C-alpha positions in Angstrom: -36.5 0.2 -9.0 -35.6 1.4 -5.6 -37.2 4.5 -3.9 -33.8 6.5 -4.3 -33.8 5.7 -7.9 -37.6 6.8 -8.5 -37.0 9.9 -6.8 -33.7 10.3 -8.9 -35.9 9.6 -11.8 -38.6 11.9 -11.0 -36.4 14.8 -10.3 -34.5 14.9 -13.4 -37.1 15.2 -16.3 -37.4 12.1 -18.4 -34.1 10.9 -16.9 -34.2 7.0 -15.9 -31.7 5.2 -13.7 -31.3 1.8 -15.0 -31.0 -1.1 -12.4 -27.4 -2.1 -11.0 -27.2 -5.4 -13.2 -27.5 -3.3 -16.3 -24.8 -0.7 -15.3 -21.5 -0.6 -16.8 -18.3 2.0 -16.3 -17.1 3.7 -19.4 -13.7 5.5 -19.4 -13.1 8.4 -21.6 -10.0 10.5 -22.1 -10.7 14.4 -22.4 -9.0 15.8 -25.9 -9.9 19.1 -25.0 -12.2 21.4 -22.5 -11.9 22.1 -18.8 -11.5 18.8 -16.8 -11.7 20.6 -13.4 -15.2 22.3 -14.1 -17.7 20.2 -12.6 -20.4 22.0 -14.1 -19.1 20.8 -17.7 -20.5 17.5 -16.8 -24.0 18.5 -16.1 -25.4 17.8 -19.5 -23.9 14.3 -19.2 -25.4 13.5 -15.9 -28.9 14.5 -17.6 -28.3 11.9 -20.4 -31.2 9.2 -19.9 -29.5 6.1 -18.6 -26.7 7.6 -16.9 -26.1 6.9 -13.5 -23.0 8.9 -12.4 -20.2 10.9 -14.0 -16.8 10.9 -12.3 -13.7 13.0 -13.0 -10.2 11.6 -12.4 -8.3 14.5 -12.9 -4.9 13.2 -12.3 -5.2 11.1 -16.0 -7.6 13.6 -17.4 -10.4 10.5 -17.7 -13.9 10.7 -17.3 -15.9 7.7 -15.8 -19.3 7.3 -16.9 -21.6 4.9 -15.1 -24.6 4.1 -17.8 -27.1 1.6 -18.8 -25.2 -0.9 -21.0 -27.4 -0.2 -23.8 -26.8 3.6 -24.0 -25.0 4.6 -27.3 -21.5 5.8 -27.0 -22.2 8.4 -29.7 -25.0 10.3 -27.4 -22.5 10.9 -24.6 -19.6 12.0 -27.2 -22.6 14.5 -28.6 -23.6 15.6 -25.4 -19.8 16.3 -23.9 -19.1 17.9 -27.3 -22.1 20.3 -27.1 -21.0 20.9 -23.5 -17.2 22.0 -24.6 -15.8 18.4 -24.0 -14.2 16.7 -26.8 -14.1 13.1 -25.5 -12.5 9.8 -27.2 -13.6 6.2 -25.7 -10.4 4.5 -23.6 -9.7 1.2 -23.5 -8.9 -1.1 -20.8 -5.8 -0.5 -19.2 -2.8 -1.2 -21.3 -4.7 -1.5 -24.6 -3.5 -0.4 -27.7 -5.6 2.3 -29.4 -6.6 2.3 -33.0 -4.7 4.1 -35.8 -7.1 6.5 -36.1 -7.1 7.7 -32.5 -3.1 7.6 -32.5 -3.5 9.7 -35.5 -5.9 12.1 -33.7 -3.9 12.3 -30.9 -0.5 12.9 -32.6 -2.1 16.0 -35.0 -3.4 17.9 -32.2 -2.9 21.1 -33.8 -5.6 19.9 -36.5 -8.2 20.1 -33.5 -11.4 22.8 -34.3 -10.0 24.8 -31.2 -6.2 24.8 -32.3 -7.1 25.6 -35.8 -8.8 28.9 -34.7 -6.3 29.7 -32.6 -3.6 29.4 -35.3 -6.0 31.8 -37.6 -6.2 34.0 -34.8 -2.3 34.2 -34.4 -1.8 34.7 -38.0 -4.3 37.5 -38.0 -2.6 39.1 -35.1 0.7 39.1 -37.1 -1.0 41.3 -39.7 -2.1 43.2 -37.2 0.9 44.3 -35.6 2.9 44.4 -38.8 0.2 46.8 -40.4 -0.3 48.7 -36.9 3.5 50.1 -37.3 2.4 52.3 -40.3 0.0 54.9 -39.7 -1.5 54.6 -43.2 -2.4 51.1 -42.8 -4.1 51.3 -39.4 -7.6 51.0 -40.8 -6.3 47.8 -42.1 -4.8 46.7 -39.1 -8.2 47.3 -37.2 -10.1 45.1 -39.6 -7.8 42.5 -39.2 -8.0 43.0 -35.3 -11.8 42.4 -35.4 -11.4 39.4 -37.4 -8.6 38.1 -34.8 -11.1 39.0 -32.2 -14.1 37.1 -33.9 -12.0 33.8 -34.7 -10.5 33.7 -31.3 -13.1 34.3 -28.9 -15.3 31.5 -30.4 -14.3 28.8 -28.0 -14.0 30.8 -24.9 -17.4 32.5 -25.6 -18.9 28.9 -26.1 -17.5 28.0 -22.6 -18.8 31.5 -20.9 -22.0 31.0 -22.0 -21.9 27.5 -20.8 -20.9 28.7 -17.5 -23.6 31.2 -17.3 -26.1 28.6 -18.0 -24.8 27.0 -15.1 -25.0 30.0 -13.0 -21.2 30.4 -12.5 -18.6 32.7 -13.5 -15.4 31.4 -14.9 -12.3 32.8 -16.2 -13.7 32.7 -19.8 -16.5 34.9 -18.9 -14.1 37.1 -17.4 -12.0 37.4 -20.5 -15.2 37.7 -22.6 -16.3 40.7 -20.8 -12.8 42.3 -21.0 -12.8 41.8 -24.8 -16.3 43.3 -25.1 -15.0 46.5 -22.9 -11.9 46.6 -25.0 -13.8 46.9 -28.3 -16.1 49.4 -26.7 -13.4 51.5 -26.1 -12.2 51.2 -29.5 -9.0 49.2 -28.5 -9.2 46.6 -30.9 -5.6 45.7 -31.1 -5.4 44.9 -27.5 -8.8 42.9 -27.3 -6.8 40.6 -30.2 -3.6 40.3 -28.2 -5.8 39.5 -25.1 -7.6 36.6 -26.9 -4.7 35.2 -28.5 -2.2 35.2 -25.6 -5.0 33.9 -23.5 -6.3 31.0 -25.4 -2.3 30.3 -26.3 -1.6 30.3 -22.2 -4.7 27.8 -21.7 -3.0 25.5 -24.1 0.4 25.9 -22.5 -1.1 25.6 -19.2 -2.9 22.5 -20.1 0.3 21.0 -21.8 2.4 21.5 -18.7 -0.2 20.1 -16.5 -0.5 17.1 -18.9 2.9 16.2 -18.0 1.7 15.1 -14.5 -0.9 13.0 -16.0 1.1 11.2 -18.6 3.5 10.5 -15.9 0.6 8.3 -14.4 -0.6 7.0 -17.8 2.7 5.3 -18.5 1.7 3.1 -15.5 -1.2 2.2 -17.9 1.4 1.0 -20.8 3.1 -1.4 -18.3 0.4 -4.0 -19.3 0.3 -5.8 -22.4 -2.8 -5.7 -24.3 -2.8 -9.2 -25.5 -1.9 -12.3 -23.9 -0.5 -15.8 -25.3 -2.7 -18.3 -23.5 -2.3 -22.3 -24.1 -5.5 -23.7 -25.3 -6.8 -27.2 -24.3 -5.0 -28.8 -27.2 -1.5 -27.1 -26.3 -1.5 -24.6 -28.9 -1.0 -20.8 -28.2 -3.7 -18.5 -28.9 -3.8 -14.6 -29.0 -6.4 -13.3 -26.2 -6.7 -9.9 -24.9 -5.7 -9.9 -21.4 -9.4 -8.9 -20.0 -10.4 -12.6 -21.4 -7.8 -14.2 -19.2 -9.5 -16.4 -16.5 -8.2 -17.7 -13.4 -6.4 -21.1 -13.9 -5.2 -20.2 -17.5 -1.8 -20.6 -18.2 0.1 -18.1 -20.3 3.3 -17.7 -22.2 5.5 -15.2 -21.5 8.6 -14.8 -24.0 12.0 -13.5 -22.9 12.3 -9.8 -22.5 8.5 -9.1 -22.3 6.3 -8.0 -19.7 3.7 -10.3 -17.9 0.5 -9.8 -18.8 -1.3 -10.6 -15.7 -0.7 -11.7 -11.5 0.0 -15.6 -11.5 2.1 -18.5 -10.4 5.2 -19.6 -12.3 4.7 -23.3 -13.4 7.4 -23.9 -15.7 10.7 -22.0 -16.5 13.1 -19.9 -14.4 14.1 -16.5 -15.2 14.9 -13.1 -13.8 12.2 -10.5 -13.1 12.3 -6.9 -13.2 9.7 -5.7 -10.8 10.5 -2.2 -10.4 7.5 -0.9 -12.1 5.4 -2.5 -9.1 7.7 -2.7 -6.0 10.1 0.0 -7.0 13.2 -2.7 -6.4 15.8 -1.7 -8.8 17.3 -5.2 -8.5 15.9 -8.2 -10.3 14.5 -11.3 -8.7 15.2 -14.8 -9.6 12.0 -16.5 -10.0 11.2 -20.5 -10.6 8.2 -22.9 -10.5 6.1 -21.9 -7.6 6.8 -18.1 -7.5 4.4 -15.4 -7.4 4.8 -13.0 -10.3 2.9 -9.7 -11.1 1.5 -8.3 -14.4 3.5 -5.4 -15.7 6.7 -6.6 -14.6 9.3 -7.4 -17.0 10.8 -10.8 -18.0 14.2 -11.6 -18.4 16.2 -13.9 -20.4 14.2 -17.3 -20.4 10.3 -18.1 -21.5 7.8 -18.9 -18.7 4.7 -20.3 -18.3 2.4 -18.9 -15.8 -0.7 -19.9 -14.3 -3.3 -17.1 -14.1 -4.2 -16.1 -10.3 -6.5 -13.0 -10.4 -9.1 -11.4 -13.1 -7.2 -8.5 -15.0 -9.0 -5.8 -13.1 -8.0 -7.3 -9.6 -4.3 -7.4 -10.6 -1.8 -5.5 -8.5 -1.0 -2.9 -11.3 -4.7 -2.6 -12.1 -5.7 -1.8 -8.4 -2.4 0.7 -8.2 -3.6 2.6 -11.3 -6.9 2.9 -9.6 -5.6 4.1 -6.3 -3.4 6.6 -8.3 -6.0 7.6 -10.6 -8.4 8.3 -7.5 -5.8 9.9 -5.3 -7.2 13.6 -6.1 -10.8 12.4 -4.3 -8.6 12.6 -1.1 -7.8 16.3 -0.7 -5.5 17.7 1.7 -6.0 21.2 3.3 -4.0 22.9 0.8 -6.1 21.4 -1.8 -9.3 22.5 -0.1 -7.9 25.8 0.4 -7.2 26.4 -3.1 -11.0 25.2 -4.2 -12.5 27.5 -1.7 -10.2 30.5 -2.6 -11.5 30.1 -6.3 -14.9 30.2 -5.4 -14.6 33.4 -3.6 -11.9 35.1 -5.7 -13.6 35.3 -8.8 -16.7 37.3 -7.4 -14.3 39.6 -5.4 -12.4 40.6 -8.6 -15.7 41.2 -10.5 -16.8 43.6 -7.6 -13.5 45.2 -7.5 -13.9 45.7 -11.2 -17.4 47.5 -10.7 -16.1 49.6 -8.0 -13.2 50.7 -10.1 -15.4 51.6 -13.1 -17.9 53.5 -10.8 -15.5 55.2 -8.3 -12.3 55.4 -10.4 -12.5 59.0 -11.4 -13.2 60.0 -7.9 -10.5 58.1 -6.1 -7.6 58.1 -8.9 -8.7 61.6 -10.6 -9.1 60.1 -14.1 -11.8 59.9 -16.9 -14.5 57.4 -16.9 -13.0 56.0 -19.9 -9.7 55.3 -18.3 -11.6 53.9 -15.1 -13.4 51.7 -17.2 -10.2 50.7 -18.8 -8.7 50.0 -15.8 -11.6 48.1 -14.5 -11.1 45.5 -17.5 -7.5 45.3 -16.7 -8.5 43.9 -13.2 -10.7 41.5 -14.8 -8.2 40.2 -17.4 -5.3 39.9 -14.6 -7.6 38.3 -12.3 -8.1 35.2 -15.2 -5.4 32.9 -13.6 -5.4 29.1 -13.1 -2.4 29.5 -11.3 -3.8 28.9 -7.8 -6.1 26.4 -8.8 -4.1 24.3 -10.8 -0.9 24.6 -9.2 -1.8 22.6 -5.9 -3.4 19.4 -7.9 -0.6 19.4 -10.3 1.8 19.1 -7.3 -0.1 16.2 -5.7 -0.5 14.5 -8.7 3.3 14.8 -9.4 4.2 13.6 -6.1 1.8 10.7 -6.0 2.8 9.8 -9.7 6.7 10.0 -8.3 5.9 8.0 -5.6 4.0 5.2 -7.4 7.0 5.0 -9.8 9.5 4.1 -6.9 7.1 1.4 -5.5 5.4 3.6 -2.9 1.5 4.2 -3.2 0.3 7.1 -1.7 -3.7 7.3 -1.7 -4.3 10.9 -2.0 -3.3 14.6 -1.3 -4.6 14.1 2.5 -2.0 11.1 3.3 0.7 13.1 1.4 0.1 16.2 3.9 0.0 14.1 6.8 2.9 12.2 5.9 4.8 15.6 5.5 3.8 16.5 8.9 4.8 13.1 10.5 6.3 13.4 14.0 6.0 9.6 15.4 6.1 6.3 13.7 5.0 3.1 15.8 6.2 -0.2 14.0 4.9 -3.8 14.4 8.0 -5.8 15.2 7.4 -9.5 13.5 7.2 -9.0 9.8 7.9 -5.5 9.5 11.6 -4.6 11.6 12.3 -8.3 11.1 11.6 -11.0 8.3 9.4 -13.2 10.2 11.9 -15.9 9.7 13.7 -17.4 12.8 17.4 -17.6 12.5 20.1 -19.7 14.9 22.0 -16.7 16.8 24.1 -18.3 19.4 25.4 -21.8 19.8 27.0 -22.3 23.6 28.1 -25.7 24.3 28.5 -26.7 27.8 29.9 -29.7 27.9 32.9 -31.4 26.3 30.9 -31.1 23.0 32.2 -28.4 20.7 29.8 -26.3 18.9 29.5 -28.4 15.6 28.9 -31.5 17.7 25.9 -30.0 19.6 24.6 -28.4 16.5 24.9 -32.1 14.9 22.7 -33.3 17.7 20.1 -30.9 17.9 19.8 -30.8 14.3 19.1 -34.6 14.0 16.4 -34.2 16.5 14.7 -31.1 14.9 15.1 -32.8 11.4 12.0 -34.4 12.2 9.8 -31.4 13.7 7.9 -28.8 11.6 8.3 -26.0 14.1 9.9 -22.9 12.6 12.6 -23.0 15.3 13.2 -26.2 14.5 13.6 -25.2 10.6 16.3 -22.3 11.7 18.5 -25.1 13.9 18.3 -27.3 10.8 19.3 -24.7 8.3 21.9 -23.4 10.5 23.8 -26.7 10.6 23.3 -27.2 6.8 24.9 -23.6 6.4 28.1 -24.7 8.5 28.3 -27.8 6.4 27.1 -30.0 8.7 25.7 -33.4 7.0 21.8 -33.7 9.0 21.3 -37.3 9.4 17.2 -37.1 10.9 16.9 -39.3 13.8 14.3 -42.1 13.7 11.0 -41.9 15.9 11.2 -38.4 16.9 8.5 -37.3 19.3 7.2 -33.8 19.2 6.0 -32.8 22.9 3.8 -29.5 22.2 5.1 -26.7 24.2 8.2 -28.8 25.5 10.0 -29.6 22.3 11.2 -32.5 20.4 13.0 -35.8 21.7 14.3 -38.9 20.1 17.2 -41.6 20.6 20.7 -40.3 18.9 23.5 -42.8 19.1 22.1 -45.1 21.9 21.4 -41.7 23.9 18.0 -39.5 24.5 18.3 -36.4 23.4 15.7 -33.6 24.0 15.9 -30.0 22.3 13.4 -27.7 23.7 12.3 -25.6 26.6 14.9 -24.2 29.4 14.5 -25.3 32.5 15.9 -23.8 36.1 19.5 -22.9 35.8 20.1 -21.0 39.0 22.4 -24.1 40.0 24.5 -23.9 36.7 26.2 -20.6 36.6 27.8 -21.6 33.3 24.4 -22.3 31.7 23.0 -19.1 33.5 25.5 -16.9 31.9 24.7 -18.5 28.2 21.1 -17.8 29.2 21.4 -14.1 29.9 23.6 -13.6 26.6 20.9 -15.2 24.4 18.4 -13.2 25.7 20.3 -10.0 25.8 20.8 -10.7 22.3 17.1 -10.8 21.8 16.7 -14.5 21.4 14.7 -17.2 22.4 16.7 -19.8 24.5 16.8 -23.5 23.3 18.2 -26.4 25.5 19.8 -29.4 24.4 20.0 -32.3 26.7 21.5 -35.9 26.3 20.2 -38.5 28.9 18.8 -35.6 31.0 22.2 -34.1 31.3 22.3 -30.2 30.0 25.1 -30.0 27.1 24.2 -26.8 25.6 21.8 -23.6 24.7 20.9 -22.4 21.2 19.7 -18.5 20.8 17.3 -18.7 18.2 15.9 -15.1 17.1 13.5 -13.6 14.5 15.9 -12.7 11.7 16.1 -8.9 11.7 15.9 -7.3 8.2 19.1 -6.1 7.0 18.0 -2.5 5.7 16.4 -1.9 9.4 19.0 -0.1 11.0 19.6 2.3 7.8 15.8 2.6 7.5 15.4 4.2 11.0 18.6 6.3 10.8 17.5 7.9 7.8 13.9 8.6 9.3 15.8 10.7 12.1 17.7 12.2 9.3 14.1 13.3 7.7 13.1 14.5 11.1 11.3 11.9 12.6 11.5 12.6 16.3 9.9 9.6 18.1 10.1 5.9 17.2 8.2 3.1 19.0 8.1 -0.8 18.7 4.4 -2.4 19.5 5.0 -6.3 19.5 3.6 -9.1 21.4 6.8 -10.4 22.0 8.7 -10.6 25.6 9.9 -7.2 27.0 13.5 -8.1 26.9 13.6 -9.7 23.8 11.9 -6.4 22.1 14.2 -4.3 24.0 16.9 -6.1 22.4 15.8 -5.6 18.8 14.8 -2.1 19.7 18.6 -1.5 20.5 19.8 -3.0 17.4 17.6 -1.3 15.1 17.7 2.5 17.0 13.9 2.8 18.2 13.5 4.9 21.3 10.6 3.3 23.0 9.1 -0.2 23.2 5.5 -1.8 24.2 6.0 -5.4 24.7 3.4 -8.0 25.3 0.7 -6.5 23.7 -2.3 -8.1 22.3 -3.8 -6.7 19.1 -6.3 -4.5 20.6 -4.0 -3.1 23.0 -1.6 -2.1 20.0 -4.5 0.0 18.9 -4.6 1.7 22.2 -1.1 2.1 22.4 -1.1 4.2 18.9 -4.0 6.4 20.2 -1.5 7.3 23.1 1.2 7.9 21.1 -1.1 10.3 19.0 -1.0 12.7 21.5 2.6 13.8 21.1 1.8 14.5 16.9 0.8 13.3 13.8 1.5 9.2 14.2 1.9 6.8 11.4 1.4 2.8 12.2 3.7 0.6 10.0 2.7 -2.9 9.6 2.6 -5.8 7.3 -1.0 -6.1 7.2 -1.4 -9.3 8.8 -3.1 -8.6 12.5 -2.4 -4.7 12.8 -5.7 -4.1 11.3 -6.8 -2.4 14.4 -3.8 -0.2 15.0 -3.2 0.7 11.5 -7.0 2.2 11.5 -6.2 4.2 14.9 -3.2 6.0 13.2 -2.9 8.9 11.5 -1.7 7.3 8.8 -1.6 3.7 8.1 1.2 2.3 6.3 1.8 -1.3 5.0 4.7 -3.1 3.8 4.9 -5.8 1.0 1.3 -4.4 0.0 1.9 -5.9 -3.5 1.9 -9.4 -1.8 -1.7 -9.3 -0.3 -4.9 -7.7 -1.5 -6.0 -6.8 2.2 -2.9 -4.7 2.9 -3.2 -2.9 -0.2 -6.8 -2.1 0.9 -6.5 -1.3 4.2 -3.4 1.2 3.6 -3.4 4.8 3.3 0.4 4.6 2.3 1.6 1.0 0.6 5.1 0.2 0.5 4.7 -2.1 -2.5 8.1 -4.3 -1.5 9.1 -5.5 1.8 11.5 -2.6 2.0 11.7 -0.3 5.0 14.2 1.9 3.2 11.1 3.4 1.1 9.4 4.7 4.5 11.9 7.7 4.9 12.0 8.1 1.1 8.2 8.7 1.4 8.5 10.8 4.4 11.1 13.0 2.5 8.9 13.2 -0.7 6.0 14.2 1.3 7.8 17.2 2.9 9.4 18.2 -0.3 6.0 18.3 -1.8 4.6 20.5 1.3 7.3 22.7 0.3 6.4 23.1 -3.2 2.6 23.4 -2.6 3.5 26.2 0.1 5.7 28.0 -2.6 2.9 27.7 -5.0 0.3 28.9 -2.4 2.3 31.9 -1.8 3.6 32.8 -5.0 0.3 32.9 -6.5 -1.3 35.1 -3.7 1.7 37.3 -4.2 1.3 37.4 -7.8 -2.3 37.9 -7.5 -1.9 40.9 -5.2 1.0 42.4 -7.2 -1.1 42.2 -10.4 -4.5 43.5 -9.0 -3.0 46.5 -7.1 -0.7 47.4 -10.5 -3.9 46.9 -12.5 -5.8 49.3 -10.1 -3.2 52.1 -10.2 -2.8 51.9 -14.4 0.5 50.3 -14.5 -0.6 47.6 -17.0 -2.1 47.7 -20.3 -4.4 44.6 -21.1 -1.5 43.2 -23.2 0.9 43.5 -20.5 -1.4 42.4 -18.1 -2.2 38.8 -19.7 1.3 38.2 -20.6 2.4 38.6 -17.0 -0.6 36.8 -15.7 0.3 33.6 -18.3 3.8 33.7 -17.6 3.5 33.3 -13.9 0.7 30.7 -14.3 3.1 28.5 -16.2 6.0 29.1 -13.5 3.8 28.4 -10.9 2.5 25.1 -12.2 6.2 24.3 -13.7 7.2 24.4 -10.0 4.9 21.7 -9.1 6.2 19.3 -11.8 9.6 19.4 -10.2 8.0 16.6 -8.1 8.3 14.6 -11.2 12.2 14.6 -10.7 14.0 12.2 -8.4 15.7 14.8 -6.1 19.2 14.0 -4.8 17.7 14.5 -1.1 15.0 11.8 -1.9 17.8 9.1 -3.5 19.6 9.6 -0.1 16.8 9.3 2.1 15.5 6.1 0.6 18.2 4.5 -1.4 16.5 5.0 -4.4 18.3 4.9 -7.9 17.7 7.4 -10.4 15.4 6.7 -13.2 18.6 6.7 -15.6 20.4 4.1 -13.7 17.4 1.9 -12.7 16.9 -1.5 -14.3 15.5 -1.0 -17.7 15.9 -4.6 -18.7 16.8 -7.7 -16.9 19.2 -9.8 -18.2 18.7 -9.3 -21.8 22.1 -10.5 -23.0 21.9 -13.2 -25.4 20.3 -16.4 -24.1 22.6 -18.6 -25.7 25.7 -16.9 -24.1 24.0 -16.5 -20.8 22.4 -20.0 -20.3 25.1 -22.0 -21.8 23.2 -22.7 -25.0 19.9 -23.5 -23.6 17.7 -21.0 -25.8 18.6 -23.0 -28.9 17.0 -26.1 -27.2 13.9 -24.5 -26.4 10.7 -25.4 -28.6 8.6 -22.7 -30.1 6.7 -21.9 -26.6 10.0 -21.1 -25.0 9.7 -23.6 -22.3 11.2 -27.0 -23.8 14.3 -26.1 -21.0 14.2 -24.5 -18.2 16.7 -21.9 -17.4 19.6 -22.4 -14.8 21.4 -20.2 -12.8 24.6 -18.9 -14.0 27.6 -20.6 -12.7 30.0 -18.4 -10.7 32.5 -18.3 -13.4 30.3 -17.3 -15.8 29.1 -14.7 -13.4 32.7 -13.3 -12.8 33.4 -13.0 -16.7 30.1 -11.4 -17.3 31.2 -8.8 -14.3 34.2 -8.1 -16.2 32.6 -7.6 -20.0 30.1 -5.6 -18.1 32.5 -3.0 -16.9 35.0 -3.1 -20.1 34.4 -0.3 -22.8 32.8 3.0 -22.3 29.3 2.1 -23.5 29.0 -1.7 -22.0 29.1 -2.8 -25.9 25.7 -1.9 -26.8 26.6 0.7 -29.5 24.8 3.5 -27.5 27.8 5.6 -27.3 29.3 7.3 -24.6 26.0 8.3 -23.1 25.9 5.3 -21.1 29.0 6.1 -19.3 27.3 9.3 -17.7 24.9 7.0 -15.8 25.2 6.6 -12.1 26.9 3.5 -10.8 25.5 0.8 -9.0 27.0 -0.7 -6.1 27.4 -4.5 -7.1 27.3 -6.8 -3.9 29.6 -9.9 -3.7 28.7 -13.0 -5.9 26.1 -11.0 -8.0 26.1 -10.4 -11.9 25.9 -7.1 -13.5 24.8 -7.6 -17.3 24.3 -4.7 -19.6 21.4 -4.6 -22.2 22.0 -5.6 -25.3 20.2 -2.8 -27.1 18.9 0.7 -26.7 15.4 1.2 -25.2 12.8 3.6 -25.8 12.4 4.5 -21.9 14.1 7.8 -22.1 17.7 6.1 -21.2 19.9 4.3 -23.5 18.9 1.0 -22.1 22.4 0.3 -20.7 21.7 0.8 -17.1 23.4 -2.0 -14.9 21.5 -4.9 -13.9 22.5 -6.3 -10.5 21.0 -9.6 -9.7 22.2 -12.0 -6.9 23.0 -15.4 -8.0 21.7 -17.3 -4.9 20.9 -15.3 -2.4 17.6 -14.1 -4.1 16.2 -17.7 -4.8 14.0 -17.6 -1.8 12.9 -14.2 -2.0 9.1 -13.0 -2.9 8.9 -11.2 -6.0 
């Protein structure tokens, strides 16, 4: 045992800390109790064998690190004695037992709810008999009974708080109720108990809306997987039991159980749950796929690439759950305010009771009553809960749209963003060279020049050579590779073609050739790299090759300016002239070229002097610059573990349009949080002043207090909706029109009967890409009829239309879904262009 552990054991009575190897993490879902109150966890931390207890308030979950031999019942009983009702939570995505499901569905049968229901019924009798003077004594009896039943759980929590030397809202409630009874106001005491307890339940329900939005991520991964055994049979196993190298079967229209590589089959994959992409992607053998994504119309065999806990979905869920740990200034203000607010209210109530008669010329009884009203109106969670709920709502909304924001601190920084620095290669460009220009300088035409160049480059492996060959084939040129191609490093490639020596490579001095010099200037002005083509030493043409610009780069930069980004910079190791040409095309203001990785970091540090700065990169060689920036934003984080780890904000897909969306969401969240703080402080001030001046009764005070708390918390929940401004900023489709199922039309109709020929595993015949004629016919079918033929009625016609690009197929789902929509959203999938996209 280490010295630290020995010290911990010696300072905690008989508590022993187990060695690291014997410790396991257990997850418990909080059924009832105050998740936000850290002192509720004191008793759990003192259980022998417990090393640490953490609260994941975003999902209402407790994580207990304890000895593997420690019985769950011990922890559950200890938590229950502290006012927390817990239930063990299985691994992400696993099914709960029927008993647990029944328990959750019958929430009204929980002990605290039963007592509240009884107290509410008794309050009805109080109000009914109180209307008649002759039954006032009966009403008073019912009032005392109502208080006795309804105060049990608040009093239990208040005692626990006092033992922990903390004054909480429940303590204030109990004091106020005791004072009301002492003043012979039993009816008001009963009203306060019931209304306060009902308000707590409603606040918990409203706050759970944000938690449920995150818990939906957990349900994306199936609990079981179909794994191929050594004898070729298929067996059902839990997803946690899958090992790297196992091959699993994924049936049509089912979710993938884990990350892996397709080894057999071809289908469409809806990756919107992970990357936020609304358009499905075609996958075939060799394609990387992610757990939690939805398979299309054909079965797939997938080789497991990672343990379940290391999958992209599991890591995203973990990051979102722990996002509350990175608190922004607004959250820290709310927490600090809560620590000083309650003692101030108690002091004000004491002053009111002591000096109220002299200041307001009232009796001591009235002064004591006003003091109780001050206590009861101060029993508000609005400020404490409104900021965390807003942050969780914004983080959950972003995660659903393929943007991972790792906490309130980064959300706050995004909202204040003034400058953005971009890496060029892989961020603004695709990192794949493409042929931009062809300049024939002799009697050859462009196609003849390309034919010669491609014949030589077909035998080379350089990315520029691949771009030239690809361009020739795209023009319909038959490429016949030359024999005995010689690759000269730093120069190019050469070979004999039709009896002449053809060299494709570096450009020499062209000052004596005006036509060639003009062609060179044109290539470099366009941001391309010049490639010379010579035949027997005579220059016959120049080719311009450049890194292919991302198609969304221009719109993303334009959207960034619209959301208020005032300064953009490109950081690249490329040449100044090439970098400026690309910057001009996408609309970037300044360029810093020919930079080494450490020099990029220095450049980001200088940009930060002008304001909050984000660095956007692909996570490959941008680590120093990303670490220097105020916000590290990594693109394509779903594809690399390193990128997901180093990012403060991760764009799960290679889509720059998600960047302005993230900034717009952060700024909207900042406005909502500011509204909540301002409203909370204003309401607190209004209620306290009104209570001191005697304008409220106890009942009126608690009613107004709880109503405003619900309004403020509900305001934070607005961030769960996809606002129209966010949809415009990031080209995000609404959840109603997002892809909910991929190519779920009948397999026989979609694949020309291939589904019928499949064996029990579904992989007997690989699915093929739809012919263009079938695509066009499917287009016609998809738009005919008011409901797409799914039988869901005209409600489908109210969804927002999707723009279908040329050579894309729009297929309607063949059945209603349970995802909150009718399941008839348009599914736009590219029949050819997406074949080489990374999922």
